[in-house]
N, C-alpha and C positions, 0 to 999 in steps of 0.2 A: 820444372819439371811437375811439381807438386799440380799446377794447374793442369798438365795435359793429361798428369795421371786422371783427374778426376772430371776432364772430358772422355777420356775412354773408357770409364765406366759407366758414364752416364746414356751414350751413344749406343746404339747397338752396333757390334760387328765382330767379326772374326780373325782374328790376327792370323793364327794358324791358316784358317782356309784362304784367305788372299796371298800367303805365302806360299802355300802348295800349287794355287793355280799359277802363279808366277815362276814356281818353279819347275810344274810340269811344262810348261810352253819352252822354257831353258833349256830342258833334258830331251824334248821331243817336240822337236817344230812341225810334225806332222799334227799335232792336236790344236795347235794354234787357230786355224780355220774353224773348229768349232767352239773353241770359247770367244770367238769374235762374235758369232751369230746368237751368242747369250749373254757377253755385260759389256759395260762400256766403262771409259775411264770414270766416270760420277759413281760406279760402282763400287768403288776403292775409297776405303776411309782412311787410310793412314795417307798421307802425302808422297813420302818416298815409294811406297805401293801403286799408287795413282801416276806417278810421274815412269814409273818403269815399265806399267802397263800401258800407257800412252804412246812412250818412245815403240814399244812392240805394235800396237796400234798402227802406227805411222810407217813403220818399217813393213808389216804385213802388206800395208796400203798399195805400196812400191816392188813388192816381190822381192825385198830383201833377204839375206840368208840371216836368220834368226838363231844367237846362242849367247853363253855368256861375254864373250869376248866382243863380238858386234853390238852388241845391245850397250855395253860399257862405252863403246867407241863414238856410240849416236847420242847418248846423253852427255858425254863428254863434249859433243860439238854443239850440244845445246845448252851448255854451262848449267847441267842439273846433277854434277858430279863433285862430291867432297872427300874427304880421305876414307870415309867407311863405304863407298858406294860398291868396288871391287871387291871387297869382302863381302859384302851385304848379297851380291850378286852370287858368290860361291856359295854362300850359305844358304840361300834359297836352295839352289841343286841338289846341295847335301841332304837338306832336312824333309826333303820330298821322298816322300814313301814310294810312290809309282806314281806314272803319268796316266794309266791306265782309268785311273780314279777321278779324272782332271773335272768330269762333268758332274760328279760329285761333290768336287772342291768349289766348282762355278756356281752351283745350286745354293750351296751354304751361303756363299758372298752376294748373290743374289737376294737372298732372303734377309740377309741383312741391311742391305741397300733399302729394301723394301719397306723395312720396319721403321729406317730412316727417316725415310721420306713420308710415312704415315704420322710420324712424330712431329716432323715441319710443318706439315700442312695443319695437323690437329693446334700445334701451338699458333699457326697465322688465322685459323677461322676462330679462334679462340680472342685474340686480337683484334679481330675485326667487330666481334661482340660485344666486347668490353670497350671500343673506343664508341661504338654505338652510333657509326659512320654508315647513314643509307637504310633505308627498309629492311624488315625482315626478309622479304621475299629475294631485293638484291644481294642479302647477305648469303641467302640461301643457294642463290645462284651461282655467287662466287666460289663457296664451298664445294660445292658440286662441280665445279670446272677444275678447283685442285684435286679432289679426288680422283675425277675423269684422266686426270693430266697424270697421275701416279698409274693409273689402270693402264693406259698406252705407255707405260714406261719413260715417260719425260716428264721434266719439269716444266710449270707452265711460263717460268720466266727465263729459264736457263740459257745461257747463249753458246752456240754449237760452233767449233773452231771449223773453217773452209774444209780443212784435212780430214774433218771426221765425215764431211758430207761428199766428199766425192767417191769413197769405195760403193755408195748406195747409188749414185748417180752412174758410176761403171756398171756397176751389177743391171741395172735397169735396161742402159743401151744394151748388153750382152743378152738380154732376155727379148728383147724387141728385137735383136737382128735374127734370132733364132725363129721366131713368129714369121708366116706367111704375109699376114695381114700388114705388120709393121707397126700398127697403131700403140701410142704409148697409152690410151685409156681403153676404157671398157666398150665393145662393139657395141653399137646400137642397134646392129641387125638391119639397117638399109645402108647398104654399100654406099651409096651416093651421100649419103651424108656423114659417113665414115670419113669419108676422102675428104672434106672439106673443115670439118671440126678437128680429124683425128682422134675419133671418139669420143668418150666421155671420160674427161681426165679427173683425177683426186684432185680435191680442194676446188674444185672449180663452180660457180653460182653459174647456171646455164637458165637463160631467161628466155620462155615460150610464150609469148603475145599474139593475138590474133582477134579478131572481131567476133561477137558470137555466131556460133553455126560455122565456124569452120575447121572448126575438129580438132582444136588444141588438145581437149582431156584425151580422145581417141589415140592422139600421135604418142602423149606421154604414158599412156597405159600399153601402147604399142612396146616403148622403149623399154618400160620395167619388165613387161613380160620378156623380152629378149635376153635382157641382163640376166633375170630370173632360170633364165633356160638353160644359163653357165654355170648354175649350182649356188650361186649369188643371193644372198639376203637384199630385199629391195623393201625398203620402206614407203607407203603412199597415205599422205595427209589430205583427206577431202573435206572440204571446207562447204561445198556447195551438192554435192551427190552421197546419197546413203552407200554404205558398205553393199546393199544389196543390190543396188543400180551399178556400182562398179563392176562387181564380180559376175551381173550379167552381161556387162560389154566384154569382158576377158573371155566369159565360156563363149560368146559370139563369136570373138575375134577367132579363138582357138579351135571351136566346132566347125566354123566356116555356115552356121546355120544364122538366118536372119534377124538381127536384134529386135524388129518388130513383133515376131513372130513367138521371139523367148518371154517377151513382156506381155503377150496378150495369152501365151497360151495354146496359139493354136498351132499346135506341133504334128508334123508327122509322123509316119512309122520310122522313116530312115534318119527322120531328127534326131530322134531318142538315141538312136545308136552313137550317131554323132558326138551326142552329149556326153553320153557316159564315157567314148572315149575320151573325150576333152577332158571331163571332170576328173577322169584319171592323170592326165598329165598334169593337169593343175594341181592335183592334190601333192603332186610331188614337189613343187615348186615353194620356196620361201619367201614369198609375198606378204608382207603386214600393213594392215589396213586401219589406219583412224579416222572416223567422221565424226569426232566432235568439232562443231562449228565454232566453238569458243577458242581455239587452240590459240597460244602466242607461240613466237619465236623458241622462246624459253622453255615452255612445255617438249615442244618437238626435241628441242635438242636434251633436254633431259632424258625424254623416252628413247631416242637414238642413242645414247651414251650405254645405255643397258643392254641393246641387242651386240649379239656375237657375230662376225662375218658381214658387216652391214659392209654394200657396197655401193649404192645406190639410194636418194631420199628425193620422194616426188612431192611438192606444195602445190594443190588446187583448191584457191589459188589469191595472189598476193592480195588483192585487193580486199579481200573478206578476212583477213586476220585481222585480230584486235592486238594492241599493244601488250608488253611485258605486264602492266598492273590491269589486265582485263580491257574494258571498254574505255576509250579516248575520253580525255577530259575535257570539259565543257569549252574552253579558251583554244584548245590545240589545234592546231592546224593539222587538217587531214594529210595534206600532201606533205608535210612534215615528218608525220606518223609512219606512213607508208614508205619515206626514205629510211627512216631509223631500222623499219623492219628489214628493208632490203640489205642496210648495212650489215645486221644479225644474221640475214641468213647466209650472208658471205662469211662470218665470222664461224658461224657454224658450219658451213662446208668446208674451213681451212681447220679448225680444229677437231670434227670428225674423221676428216682427211678422204672424202667422198666426194662424187659428184651431187651438186643439189641442182634438181631441173625444179624451179619454180613458173608457173603457169600467172598469165597476167593479161587483164583485159587491154584495149586500147579505145583510146576516145575516137569519136565519130569524126574526127578531121578529114581522116582518109575519102571520107562518104562524100565528102564537096567537093574534091578534084575531079577530074579528067582521068587521072590511073590512079586507081584506087587500091593500088599496091601499099601497103606498110611503110611507115618512116621511123625512124628512131624520134622524130617530132610529135609522133603519135601516143606512144608510151604515154598512157594515163597516170596522173599525178606523177611524172616523172621523177625530178628530181635528181635524187640521185640513184634512182634505177641502172640507170645506162651505164654509169661510174662505175657502180657495183658490180655489174654482170662480167664476165669474161668472155662468155659467148651471148649472143641476143640474136634468138631465130624468130622470123614472121612466118605465118602461114595464110596464104592466100590463094581464093579458087575463083578463077575468072566468070566460071559459068552459074556462080553464087550471085552474081549482079548482071549476068548477061547472059540471058537465056539461049541465044543463038551462039553462043561461044563457042569456037570448034576444039576447046579443050577440055571435052566434058568428060566430069570426075577425074579430072590432074589438078595437082595441087601443087604450089609452089613454096616449096622451104627457103624462105630467103633468110642467107646468113648476113645479119646488119654488122654486126659487132664479134671479131674475132681476134681474141689474145694470141691465137697460136697459128696464124694462118690468113690468108684472104678470106675476104667477103666475097658475096656474088648468090648464088639462088641453084637450088637442085630441083627438078621435079620429079611428083612422087604420084603413082597411082591411088586414088582414094577411093575404095570400095564401103559405102554408106551403108549399104544393107549388113556390113561385117563390123561395121565402124573398124576398119583397118588400113595401114596405107603398105604400099610396097613399093620397092625400087622400081623403076622403068628401065628398061635396059638399053633403049635407045630412045630419044627425043619422040614424043607424041606425034603422031602423024593425022592426028583428028578422028581415027577410026575407035569406036569404043573397043 
């Protein structure tokens, strides 16, 4: 008992706050749904309180009636009761002043749980430093991951029971059924692509690959623009083009003013009106651009963790990235380095819980074939890239190779890999003067 009292004094917690939350839910089931949005079982420090909350959590998930008697019955079935459980449940209801303040009680519990998580992370970080395992940069990355996990309200190593995951899945299904497009992910703004890949899904690594000149950067910016129009935050990391070049392309696409005229300054009177309107629209969008050519995945991850409301990350492009330690070491195999970075990008997508679109170059192997459409084997320095990606998209334009092609300014978006559904291809209209793609209503018939 003395040891337990010592632990209670050492770790932040509020016995009264935990009891008031539980008592409020037992005397007023209407407040349960609000508490469930705020707290999780792990937020309760005392084991008995945690078991009671977890029981209520499960009952709520299955729409079962909640009161002192039913909760005791469920706990008894689960073997969680002892001689004091019934009286303790009654005590919780008696000592709770009012359920009207339940969210105030929940805030107290949440605050103490946050302090415990910080204390635990600090201890783990101190242990990493004292053990001296790994370089300083690796320890810093591990430390940032631990702190970021706390910010997201989850432990980096905590295992979650299936019964705690199911309510989120059911809620998500309910949300999708209410929307007209029925997409589980963010809309790309291109309905043909949305239908193939069910939108841009959280934690997905989406590889967009093509030979130079096919328009992969333009398509990625189109997708970023469409997501940002929905009030979302988008991070764009450009290792090839400057922020001014990217902004010019976005302005051209939004204003429908030829990109060449924007680059040369040969603008007409009507162009300025379009540019002014487009600039007003773009100023309202939350698109963040980083054009540092020496960024590593760890750098990108650290920057993204600090962004509120992040919905999409775009990386242009994979082969230009450096390894976490900067330039690759002398004897390091470049294919292995690229494979390691693709794996880190997938981990970043999962950790940030947002889709990550990564652009990639293709080898020249397709140009030696009669049919020059890209294949998975054409992925440059492929290794694990194909394995790590949830979706692989290729861009192909027949008129790039064949001047007499009847598909002038028509691009094929080839879905070569799709963990969420079928593969295949969709046709998009390509407007090179505006660096913009759009969906074809019907299959292209050869007329411009």
